[in-house]
N, C-alpha and C positions, 0 to 999 in steps of 0.2 A: 741224798735224796732214795727212797727204797724206791724200787721197781719190780715190776710182775708181769708176767702176759696178760694173765685176765684179773680184773678186779671187779668185784661184786658188791656193790652198795646197798645195804638193807639185810638184817639178820631176819627174814621169815620164810615164807614156803617158795616165794617165787624165786629167792635167792639160793636155796638148798636144792631146787628142782634143776635149775642151771647148771649148777656145780656137778650135780649126778651126772646131768647129760653130756656136759663136757668131756667127765671121764669114761662115759661110755665110749668115747670117740678118740680121747688124747688123753694118756696117763703121765705124759711128761710137762705139760704146760704149768708154769708156777702161777698158783691161784692164791688170792687174798680175799677174804671175806670181812666187809666193815659192818659192825654194828654200833649203833649208839647207846645201846642198853648193856649194864653190867654183866647179863646172864649169858649163858648158851642160849642158841637161838632156840624159841619156843612157840607152840602155836596160840594165837592168840584167840583163836575162835572156841577154844576151850576155856577161857577165862570166866565164862559164867557158871561152868559146872564147878570151877574152882572156887566161887563166889558162894555156890549153893553148898559147898562141904561135900560134895559128891567124889571128886578126886582130890589128890594131893599135889603139890607142885609137879614132883618128879613125873608125873604125866604129860605133863605140858611140854615136856622137852622133844625138840623135833630130833635132835641128834646129840651124841657124848662125846666126850673126848677122844675116845677109841674110834668112834666114828669119823671123826675131823681126820685122824691121823691115817686112817683107811684111805679116803679121798686124796689124801695129800694137800689139804687145804690149810693155809694160816689164817687164824682168825682175830681181827682187833676188835675188842670190847671196848665201850665206853669211849667209843671215836666218832664223833659227831662229823659229819663232812661241812666245810664251810663254803667252799667253791669249787668251782669246775674250770680249768683251763684248757678249752679245746686246742689250742694252738700248740700247748705245750704237751697235749694228752697226760694231764695231770691233775692231781686232787689235792687241796689244801685240808689237811686234816687235824683238828684241835690245835691250838696254840703254835700255828705257824709249820707242822710238819707236813712235809710234802710226799706222796707218791706217785710214781708214773706208772702209765699204763700201756699196754697195747690194744686191747679192747676192753671196753667197759659196760657193765651193766649196771643200769638204775634201776633198783628194786626196792625203794626208799620206803614203801607203803604209804600209809595216811595216818592223820590224827584226826581227833573229835573236832568238831566244830564247837566253838564256845560262844553264843549270842551275845553280842555288847549290851548288856544291861548294867546297872546299878548293883556292885556287888559279885560280879561273877568270879572275880579271883579271891574271894574269902574262902578261908580255910573249912575244909569239909564238903567242897565243892568238886565231883571227879568224873571224867568220863571214864569207860569201860574199856581200855584199849592197852593198857599194860601190866603187867605183873605187879608193879609198884602200887598201880592204882587198887587193884584187889586186897592187897597187904594190908594198905590202910585203911580200906573201906571195913575189911574184919576186925581189925584192931579198934575201930572206933564205934561200931555198932552193936548193940545187944536186942534180944527180943523184945524189950519194952520199949526201945528207940522208935522213934518217927522217922520213915524216910520217904522223900518224894523222889520220882523219877519224871524227869522231863523228856518227852520224845516217845510217840507209841509207834516207832518202826521195831525192828529185829533186836538192837539193842537194848532198847526200854523195856519190851516184853521179856526178854532174856533175862533182863536184871530183875524184872518182879518177880519172875518164876523162881530165879536163885532164892532171893530174899524169901519167898513164901515156904521153899523148901527147908530154910533155914528158922522157918517158925517165926518170920518177919513179916506183917503186914504193911502195904506202903499204898501211897498215893499215885496213881499213872496219870500223867497230864498229856492231853493228845490235842495239837493243834488243828488238825483235821476234824471231820464229822465222824471218823471211825479210826480204828487201831489199823496199824500195817497196810498203811493207805498207799505206800509206794508198791506193794506186791499183791494186794486183794482189790476186788472192787466192793462194794458197799454190801452187796448181797452176802458173798462170802463172808466178809468180817463181822456181820452178824451172828452167823453161826459160832465163830470163835468168841467175841464178845459174850455172847449166851453162857458159855462155859466157863469163862473167866469169872463173870458177876457172880458165879455160885461159889468160889473158892479163892480169888485171886485179889488183886489190889481193887481200890477204890477206884473207879474210872472217872476222869473229867474230861470228856471231850468238847471240842472247838474251845480249847483253854490254852493259855499261856504266861508264862511269868514275866513280869514287869520290873521286879526289884526282888532282889537277895538282902535280907536284913540279918544284922548279925548280933551277938552278945559276947564280950570278952574275946573277942578275936574270932569266933567262930559262928559260922551260920546258926540261925535262931529260928528262922522263918522265910517264907517266901510270898510276894503279893501278886495275885494273879490280875489277867487281865480283866477279868469281871469284878475286880475288887476285894475278892474273898482272901483271906489271909490262912496259909498253912502253917503251922509250926513244924518245925523239923530240925533235926542236927545234922543230916546227911542229904544231900542232892547228887543224883545221878543223872548226867546231862547226855541224853542220846538223840542230838539234833544232826546227825548226819556226820561226814567225813570229808576232810579235804586232803588231796595229795600232799606230800612234802616233797615240795619242789623250791623251797627258798634259796638252797644253795645252787640252784641254778640259774637264778636272775642275773641277766647280763652274760650269759655263756654261750649264747647263738643256738641254743637247744630249743626246737621248735615245741611250745606251750601252748595249750588251750584247756584249763582246766585240769591238767596234768601234762604228761608227755606225750607228744604225739608220735605214734609208731605205725609203720607199715606191716604188711602180714609176715615178714620175717623179723618183726619185732625191732627193726633197726629204725632210729631216730634219722632227723635230717642231716646228722653228721657222720660220717664213715666213721666203722668199728666201735660206734656207741648204741646200745640198744636200751630198751626199758622194758619192764614187765610186771605185772601184779596190778595193786592198788593204784599205783602213782601212774599207769598208762592208761592213754586215750585210745583205744583201738576201734574196729570194727564191730556193730551189732549184726549177729548172723542173721536175722530175720528182717530187718529194715535196711540193712547195708550202710547205715549212716553211722557216724563218730559215735560213740557212748562210752562212758567211765562208769564201769561198774564194780564194786569192791566186794568180789566173793572169792572163796578158797578154790575151787576147781580152776578158775579162770589163771589165778596166780601159778598155780601147779602146772597147767597147759602152757601158758605164756614162756614160764622160766622154762621147760622142755625146749620150746621152739628155739629160744634166744639162744640156750646152751647150744645146741646143736649148730646153728649158724655161727657161734662164736668159735666154734671149732672147726669151722671149715666146712661143714656140710649144709643141704640145703634142705629146711623144712617151713612149712607154712601153715600159719594159723588162720583156719576159714573164719574165724570170729567167734564173738562171745554169744552164748546162748545163756540167757539170766537164768539161774538155778539155785534155788534155796530149801533146804531142809531143816527144819528145827521142831523140839518138841518143847512145848510149854503146857503147863496145868494138864497133862496127862494125854494132851492131844498131840500126835505128830501131823505136822503140816508139810508138805511138799508142794513147792511153786515153781513151775518153769515156763520160760517163755514169756509172752506178752499177755497179761492178765486183766490188763486195765484199759484197753482200747474202747473208745466210744464210736469206733467206725462204725455207720450203717450197716456195712456188709458183713459184718460180723456176726456170727450165731454162736450159742452156748447149746450145750447137752449138760442137763444136771440130773444125775442119780444120787438120791437120799437112803441111808438105811438107818439102823438102830445107832451104829457105830461109826457110819462110815458117811461121808460127804464128797462127792466127785464132781467137778464141773471142767468141761472140756471146752475150750474157746477154738473155733472154725472161722476162716474166712477163704473164698474162694475154693471151697473141699480140700482146704488145708489145714491142720492141728497149728494154731499160733501158740497155745499155751494151756496150761492144767493147772488146777488147783486140787490136790487130794487131801482130805483131813482123815488120819485113821489109816487104813492098810494102803501103803503106797510103793509095794514092792514091784508094780508094773510101770512105776513112774518112768523108770529108765529106759525101757522097752520104747514106750511111747515118745519118749526124748528120741530115740533116734528115728523116729517117724518125721520128727519135727525137721532134725538135721537133714535127712535124706529127701525132704520135701515129698513124700510119699501121698497122694492123693487119699483123703481119710475114706472114700466110699468102698477102698479095697478091704477095709476091716469092719466098716460099718455094719454088714448085716451081720458079723461075727460078734461086735462088741455090743453088749446089754450094759455096760456100766459096772458089772460086778467086777472085783479085782480077782482078776483071773493072769493066768500065765500066757504071755504072747508069744514066748520062744517059737513056737510050732509056725503061727500064722508069720508071725515076721519073717522066718526062714523061706517059707513059701511064697511070700509076695518079693521078697529080695530074688529069689530064685527067677519069680516071672519076669521080673524087670533086668534079670541079667547082669545083678550087682551082687559082690561078694557080701557075705555075712561077716 
């Protein structure tokens, strides 16, 4: 049986961040990085850009072979983990191969959810989660083809935008009354939909697929809840993701929609940690457990897990939901809670010809923000959210225009006796 000091499961940003964090403290520990894919670790958030044709595959890579050697890490590709034995502190990796560890990081990520409907396994149905997905999609679709996208969240809208940039029009099916319903309220979504309607996909709101039909073994059409039928030879499914935890079943690891962790990213089993899309942590604003699959969280949690695995003490304060995306010429930045219906919540809205900015307040604190257009001060306002600084400290100075907050922020932090 192979044996390593630290084993990292999952070839994504959380795993790389943890390895880099470990190496900042410990240059001698033996490290094994396990990925179920055949490639060097790559960035999945850039897959829509690859689909659009705006970048090449080389731009996806998180690290090259030289980088792995510099970090002193062994990488196993094409190595799906089958099970975990917490008593023996070992993993079963493909075809009975085992590896022992002293400390383990579970950073196995998440996979697309495919609703259970007739025909869902038909050829031509894809998620947008792997390099293989994009390779097969680009080989099988041309400008004259008809494409259906199921799901109006980030994956669906980014896929529609990518196809638009390739010169391919699509149909976007949204089960909610408006797009991006997980991060935008209905009023803000209308601003985005108006822009999309002028140049993007055909929108079908409050609509779902009930059946996928095929011809000669490949998708030919989809049947909608309304009874309408859309012809297509490619279906992209963006109906959310589920943490990759199958290999943990029966392992005694605490699970609830993912792997439960504390602020050190430790699970209920000593020396076993989790980070990234697979981890269920604490929401910074509500203080409740949450599962959020975003890039910044994966990086931050990986860093915290790595430091603790290396013997240092580091605490993760909680996840502040944050997404920045550019679709159909619009850059949309969404931070914090932007969908609350709490009666105590207030909103401030600022509109311009090319800018829409909405700030959500409760009890004189910023709870969330949506910026469409210029968003360069979103990061500074995010620090106000994290620091729980009362909004009235900037309210008189803030008129909604995209301005630089550096001086204001430094003044306020200095008044409060806090470090900037």
